[in-house]
C-alpha positions, 0 to 999 in steps of 0.5 A: 463514833470518831470525830472527822471534823477538821480543826481550825489552826487554833486547835490543830495538831502539828500534823493537821496544821502542816496538812492545812498549810499545804492545802491552803498554799496549793489552792492559793497557787491554783487560784493565782496561776490558773483561775485568775488568768483564765477569768482575765482572758474571758471576752467580757468587761472588767466588771463582769470578769471581776464579778466572776472572780469575786463569786468564785472566791466566796465558795472558795473562802467558805470551803477554807472555813469548812475545811478548817484551813486557817484561823476562824476569825480571818476565814470569816472575814474573808467570807464577809469581804469576798461576799461584799465584793461580789454583791457590789459587782452584782449591783454594778452589773445590774446598774449597767444593765439598766443604763447607769454606767458611771459608777466605777466606784463600785468596781474600785471598791470591790477590787479593793475588797478582793485584794483585802481578802487576798491579804487576809489569806496571806496573813492566814497562811503566814500565821499558820507557818509561824505557829508550825515553826513555833511548835517545832521549836517548843521542846516536847512536854513543855507547852 
């Protein structure tokens, strides 16, 4: 029975790496050009909009991990960072619901974590591009 599990960037062939780069770049572009503007236009508060974005990023990062679209340690860090951001925003929404409205530090921390997770995604994509370019420059038969 053939193995259909995708490889992470560490053990991917150049073809798999190229395909993962394209899929990751397309999903990041869709996120930046479609999802973020749509969430931004929702008639909700800043915390709720950011919370929705964070909760959308968690399954997206899990998909990237499942599909092997990058380096496993970076993908695990993304899942962790986005999950913490989503949790902080859920706590903030719960506190606002019970009347505590002065904890903007939770929103700021979550936004910082979302930016950090996005930075990890960029590093992941950049690392895969560098690995692909390095593999192209390595003569066949030498590794």
